[in-house]
Backbone bond lengths (Angstrom), bond angles and torsions (degrees), N, CA, C in turn:
res aa  C-N    CA-C-N  psi(-1)  N-CA   C-N-CA  omega(-1)  CA-C   N-CA-C  phi
1 M - - - 1.443 - - 1.530 111.36 -
2 K 1.322 115.51 -37.52 1.455 119.86 -179.40 1.523 110.73 -58.71
3 E 1.324 116.49 -43.93 1.456 121.08 -178.77 1.520 111.83 -65.17
4 L 1.329 116.72 -37.54 1.457 122.06 179.40 1.530 110.42 -62.36
5 V 1.331 117.12 -48.85 1.458 121.15 179.42 1.524 110.51 -62.98
6 E 1.320 116.75 -39.39 1.463 121.29 -179.30 1.534 111.36 -64.07
7 V 1.315 117.55 -43.62 1.469 121.24 179.78 1.528 110.63 -65.06
8 I 1.322 116.85 -43.26 1.473 120.64 179.63 1.523 110.31 -63.38
9 A 1.330 116.79 -47.25 1.472 120.86 -177.35 1.521 111.39 -64.78
10 K 1.325 117.24 -43.11 1.470 119.79 -178.74 1.523 112.11 -65.26
11 S 1.325 117.66 -28.34 1.448 119.80 178.39 1.525 112.93 -77.55
12 L 1.338 116.65 -17.73 1.462 120.59 -178.56 1.526 114.00 -91.09
13 V 1.326 117.48 -31.25 1.463 120.74 -169.32 1.527 112.41 -94.65
14 E 1.332 114.97 164.74 1.466 121.28 176.98 1.516 111.81 -87.44
15 N 1.329 118.05 -23.21 1.470 123.24 179.46 1.533 109.45 -115.25
16 P 1.335 118.27 76.03 1.471 118.87 -177.26 1.528 114.01 -65.81
17 D 1.341 117.40 -18.71 1.459 119.75 179.21 1.519 112.09 -70.01
18 E 1.332 117.32 -21.51 1.457 121.40 -176.95 1.535 113.01 -94.78
19 V 1.316 117.50 6.35 1.456 121.19 177.69 1.521 108.86 -80.10
20 V 1.336 116.12 125.26 1.465 121.85 179.53 1.531 107.62 -127.73
21 V 1.325 115.56 124.50 1.461 120.88 179.59 1.531 107.85 -121.52
22 T 1.335 115.76 126.78 1.459 120.26 177.16 1.517 108.62 -120.09
23 Q 1.317 115.61 146.97 1.452 121.52 -177.75 1.519 109.05 -124.95
24 T 1.326 116.79 126.73 1.454 122.64 179.57 1.523 108.49 -123.56
25 E 1.306 115.92 130.07 1.453 120.23 -177.88 1.526 109.50 -117.59
26 S 1.319 115.53 130.29 1.456 120.45 176.63 1.527 109.13 -142.33
27 G 1.306 115.64 109.22 1.459 120.02 -179.19 1.516 111.31 65.34
28 N 1.325 115.71 -121.59 1.458 121.65 -179.77 1.523 112.49 -94.81
29 D 1.326 117.31 1.96 1.459 121.69 -176.79 1.522 110.54 -105.05
30 L 1.321 115.08 144.91 1.445 122.17 177.62 1.525 107.13 -128.89
31 L 1.332 117.20 119.14 1.457 122.47 -179.51 1.515 109.07 -106.55
32 I 1.327 116.46 123.69 1.459 121.80 177.84 1.522 106.53 -115.33
33 E 1.342 115.40 121.23 1.465 121.43 -179.94 1.513 108.94 -108.13
34 L 1.339 115.26 129.46 1.451 122.21 -178.68 1.522 108.99 -113.88
35 K 1.304 115.81 126.82 1.462 121.65 -179.97 1.522 108.03 -126.04
36 V 1.346 116.84 127.30 1.462 122.16 179.68 1.530 108.88 -128.37
37 A 1.319 115.46 172.43 1.460 120.06 178.25 1.534 108.56 -64.93
38 P 1.336 117.23 147.71 1.470 119.95 -179.53 1.533 113.50 -56.28
39 S 1.315 117.74 -33.15 1.465 120.11 -179.57 1.534 111.64 -72.70
40 D 1.323 117.89 -19.25 1.455 121.88 -179.61 1.528 113.11 -98.50
41 M 1.305 117.56 0.38 1.461 121.29 -175.60 1.537 111.05 -59.24
42 G 1.311 116.73 -42.68 1.468 120.75 -178.77 1.515 112.21 -64.90
43 K 1.311 117.73 -32.67 1.454 121.00 -179.45 1.530 111.59 -71.69
44 V 1.308 116.83 -30.82 1.463 120.65 -179.85 1.533 110.81 -82.11
45 I 1.325 116.86 -33.19 1.476 119.72 -178.67 1.514 110.50 -84.70
46 G 1.333 118.15 -43.61 1.444 121.15 179.64 1.524 112.45 80.77
47 R 1.317 114.17 173.18 1.467 118.96 178.81 1.516 109.62 -68.40
48 Q 1.312 114.66 127.16 1.466 123.89 -179.26 1.526 111.51 53.59
49 G 1.335 116.85 27.67 1.450 121.42 175.51 1.516 115.63 75.46
50 R 1.331 116.67 19.25 1.468 119.76 -175.49 1.532 112.58 -65.65
51 I 1.335 117.36 -41.85 1.471 119.66 -177.96 1.524 109.79 -70.80
52 A 1.321 116.77 -40.00 1.476 120.20 177.58 1.538 109.93 -61.37
53 K 1.309 116.33 -41.06 1.461 120.52 178.78 1.516 110.72 -66.29
54 A 1.333 117.47 -37.29 1.471 121.19 178.11 1.526 110.91 -66.65
55 I 1.332 116.73 -40.98 1.470 120.19 177.38 1.535 109.85 -60.67
56 R 1.317 116.18 -44.94 1.471 120.23 179.38 1.532 110.63 -63.45
57 S 1.313 118.12 -37.70 1.463 121.41 179.81 1.521 111.22 -66.54
58 V 1.327 117.32 -42.28 1.460 121.09 178.69 1.522 110.74 -63.78
59 V 1.315 116.70 -43.26 1.464 120.71 -179.98 1.532 109.76 -65.66
60 K 1.317 116.76 -40.55 1.460 119.84 179.15 1.528 110.66 -63.93
61 A 1.315 116.83 -40.59 1.474 120.22 177.98 1.518 111.13 -65.91
62 A 1.327 116.83 -39.87 1.468 120.37 -179.65 1.529 111.55 -69.31
63 S 1.321 117.05 -27.84 1.465 119.97 -178.13 1.525 112.55 -93.99
64 S 1.314 117.88 4.35 1.471 120.21 -175.69 1.524 112.21 -64.89
65 R 1.323 118.57 -24.39 1.467 120.55 179.16 1.524 112.15 -72.57
66 S 1.317 116.21 -31.23 1.475 118.62 178.00 1.516 109.30 -89.24
67 D 1.293 115.53 163.50 1.467 119.98 -178.89 1.514 112.51 -92.61
68 K 1.310 116.87 17.84 1.460 120.87 -177.77 1.517 111.55 -93.42
69 K 1.334 115.25 146.65 1.457 121.07 174.54 1.535 106.60 -93.38
70 V 1.326 116.13 122.48 1.462 121.06 -175.80 1.520 108.36 -106.88
71 V 1.344 115.54 130.45 1.464 122.44 177.59 1.523 107.75 -121.25
72 V 1.348 116.68 128.26 1.454 121.64 178.10 1.520 107.95 -108.72
73 E 1.334 116.78 122.33 1.459 122.29 177.40 1.510 109.22 -115.74
74 I 1.326 115.62 138.42 1.461 121.33 176.64 1.520 107.48 -105.85
75 L 1.332 116.57 117.42 1.452 122.68 -175.02 1.517 110.44 -100.08
76 Q 1.330 115.48 151.95 1.468 120.01 176.96 1.498 110.54 -90.71
């Protein structure tokens, strides 16, 4: 999942070198934190959060085979 979020984020931003994705697993939950440059924050979130919601939907669909709950957070 980490690689999927990283590929999506790097394709959206102007500074792909500053994209940092961390993955934390606890029990049945999987937390993926995405950090981008402040100037690229709008590109990752999108208008009214549409791109962020799309990223979360893709990750949820990709993780549907496993029994884990995946949460994607975008950090400043």
